[in-house]
N, C-alpha and C positions, 0 to 999 in steps of 0.2 A: 557081481558085486564086486566093487574097487579092491583092489589090494596093492602096495608100496613097496618095490622093490631096491634096496640098495646094488648099484652098480662100484661100489667104492668111491664116485665124485659127488653124491646126492641122492638124492629119492624119486624115485621114477616110478609116476603112478599109470601102470596098466592096468589092463581086465583079466580076471582071478582065472577066467576059464582059456582066456587067449594071451597069455603073458605077452607073444612075442605080435599079435594084430598089432599094426598098425592106425592110432588113433584118429579119427575126423574129428574136428575140432566144428561146433556152430557159432558161429559169431550174434547172428540174430538171438537164440536161446542161454549164451553163453555156457552151453556145454561141449564133454568130449566122449564123442562116442566109439565104440569099438567096432571095427570094419566089418569082422566077422559075426558078428551076433545083433550088434544092435544095443545093445550093454550101457547106459549112460553110465558114465566110468566116475566124471567129474563133472562139478558145476563149477558157477557164478568165474568163468574164465574172463581174464581182463584182455580186451581187444588193444594189442598195443600198436594196430596199423594206424595211419593217419587219419586226422580229424577231420571231415570233409566240412567244417562251418570255418566260417572265418572271424575272428574276431581282432582285426588289424586297426590300430589309432588311423592309419592311411585307406581313408575313402577310395583311392585309385589304384588299391592294390588288389589283384583279380586273383591271386592266388590262395586256394583254399586252404590249403594243403598247412596250414600253420594255426597255429592257436596263441592267439596273444601276438603283441607288436614288440616288434623285435628287441633286443636288450640295448640301451644306448651304454656305454662304456663311459661318457665323458661325465653323465652323470652322479651325484655322490652316490644317490637313492636307488642309482641302477634300471630305473622308470621301468619298476615292476609293481607300484601303487596300483590300484583301483579307483580310476576316477568316475564317478557316477554323473550322468549326465542331467540335464532339466527336463524335468516332467513333464508331458504335453496333454495326459488324459486327466479327466477327473479323478481318476483312482489313484493319483501321485500324491494329489493333495487333504489335508485332513479338514474340517469343517472351517477351521480359523485362516485356509489359505496357507498353510506349513506344507513345505516339502516332508512327504512322510522316508523318504530317504535320503541323505544326505551320505556328503563323504565324510567318513572318521576318521581317513588322515591326510591332511592338506602336505601341499609341495613344501618342501624348507623353503626359506631365503634363498640361499646360496642355489640349487638349484632354479629356481626360479628367475635369479640373476640371468643362469647359464644359459638357460633355456629362451627367455627372449633375447639375449645378445646372438645367440644361433641364429633365430630368427630373422632379426635384423641384418647378419651376414648374407642368410640365404636368400633375403630382398633387395640387397644392393648388389648381391651378384647377377642375381635374374635379370635387374634392369639392366647389367653390360654384357649378358651373354658370357656371363664365364664359366667354366666345366666343374662338376662336380668335384673333382677332384683338390681343388683351388678353395672350394668350399669346409671340403675336410678338415685341409691343414691348417685355415683359417681358425676353422674350431679348436683346434689340436692348441693353436697358438694361445687363443682368449682362454684355454682352459689351464696350460701353464703359468696365463700371467695371474689369472683369478683364485688360481691355490696360494702361487706363489705370494698373495699379497703384495706384488710391488710397485703398482701401480695407484695407492690408497692416495683417494682424491679428484679423480680423475674418472669422467663420467664412462660409465661403460660403453655409450655407443660411439664415444672417439676411440675406445679402445678397440671396440672391435672393426672398426674404421680404418685403424693404422694395423689390423694383426691381417684385413685384406688386403692391404697395399703389402705388405709385406710375402702372404702367402705369393701373390701375384708376380712379386720379385726372383722368388727362390724357386717358382715353376717355372720362372723363364718367358712367362708373357706377360712383364711389366706395364702396368697401369700409368699414367699421371697421376700425381694428387690433385690435380683437377677433374679428374674421370673420377676418382674416387668421390672428392667436396660435391661432385655433381650427381652424387647417388646415396650421399648421407647427408644427416642435419647438422653436420660440425666444419665449423672452418678449416681453411687449410692449415691454418698457422696451428690449431691443437691436434690437427691430427699428424702434422709434423712434429711436433714436441713427443706426443706417444710414442708416434715408430723412432726414434731416436734413444727413449727409455728403455721402452719393450728390447731393442736390440742389448742395449747395455742390460738389462737384469737378466734378458735368458742368456747371456753369452752365445749369441748367436751374429751372423753375420748374412748379406746381401751379395750378389753382383754387382758390380759395378754395371751401370746401364750406358747403353752406345749405341750411336744414330741408330744401326740395323735393326736395334727390338723394335722401334714405331714405324719404322720406313713402308714397312708394307702395307702397315694399316689404315694410315694414312693418305697413301695411293688408292688403296681401294677405297677408303671412303670419299675419296677428291674425284672415283671414276677416272683416274688418269692410266692409260695403256701402259701396256708389258716395259715398251722400250724408254719414256718415260721414266718409270719405276727405278730402273738398271742405272739409268744415266744422275739418277738423283742419289742413288746409294752411293753411286761411285765418287759422285762429287764432295757428297760427304764424309764419303772414309778417306778419300783423297785431303780435302782439307782440315781435319784432324792429324793426318799423319803428315805432312807439311806445318803442323802448328800455326795455321792463318788463323784461327778461330780461338785462343786461348781464353780461359775461363769462363768459355761460353756453355751453356747446356746442351747436352744432346738433341736433346728436345727444339731447342731456338734452333741449330747447325741444320737437323732433319729438313724442317720448316723452310729455310733459306733454301737448300740445297733442290727443294720443290720448286721452290720459286722461280730458280734460276733454271732445271730444266724443263718447267713446263714454258718459259719464257723462251726458251729454245726452239721451242717446239711449236706444230702447226694452231691456226687457229681454238680448233676444238679442244686440245690440251693445255692452253691459256689459263693459267688461274691467279687471281687477285689475292696480295698478302690476305686480304682481310678473308675472305674465303678458307685459305691455307687454315690462317688463324685461327679461325672457329673449330677447326678440326683438330689444330695440333692444341689448341689451348694455351697460344701464346698470345701477345700483343700484337696487332702491326710494327710498332717502333719498335719492335724485339725482332723481329724479321728483317726489318730494315736494316739494322746496326749489324745484324750477322753477315746480311747480304752485303752489305759496303766491304765488310774486309775480304771477302771473297769472286770480289767483283775483278776488281784489279788483276786477277792470276787464272781466273777463268779457262784461260785455254789451257793451263797447264792440270784442271777439273778435271776437260768432260772427256768421256773415255774416246779411244783413238775411230772407233765404228763408227759413232752417234752421227745421222742425221739429221743437221743443221735447217732448221725452215726459215730461222731467224739466227743472221752470223751473229755473232760474239760484238763485234763494234757496235751491233742494234740492239743491243740489251739495256734494259733500262738502267739508268744509270743513278739515279735516285737521290 
């Protein structure tokens, strides 16, 4: 027979014949058993261990030690509602073909808008290989804009695209408007408008982009060797320092510097304006205009240790 003993801090269950004996918990039967005489002291013991079944919403999650999907703090309903999936067997429907089990609670329109926007941000990020940290920051930005109702009348897709652009800038891996536009359904002009409105509404800021932000990625996508990349970086930096390209965007200056450095290198490294423009997302004429400003002072722009295959005098004058 079991007895309860008070130890000052609460009630402790123990064996009446052996009060000091340790109790063994049988999780399968739900019993507490005295280790001395085998007396069942308590029953209906709750197993507080891990539930080795998985109910995660993500099929890829192979960790069975969690019950239910993780809580999403960005959703107003905390994402704890149960959604019944579509039935597949005959037992799931009545004689009229209506599903027997249906969702009693549907997601609110606010949460539905958030979920759709998060999905769009994730899809865009996947297409241009952006890490999860940028997606999380973009989701937080969209949540702030959505809750503040600062951009009424603007489409959620445009706001999501602008949030992803801002997130890239704030995380130090900026992308051009054209790169975001290429994976979005929104025009460049509309993304630009939302970008300015979000910065004003949230009172946040982004760092000024420089030629160095794009140089390594552009050169890597063009398959240029390290020597050409270093030369292009030096040319672009010197052109900005010497104020040779006033008013030109860092992207067009970077593209023109890559063109100049590649033309001074061997034949394998030479790239046309069209090839560079396709990677950088700028028109040939834009590269040409920046290059014309830089060409007269090309001797001052190249690094001292650069090995010229084509002398400066023989570079294209356009």
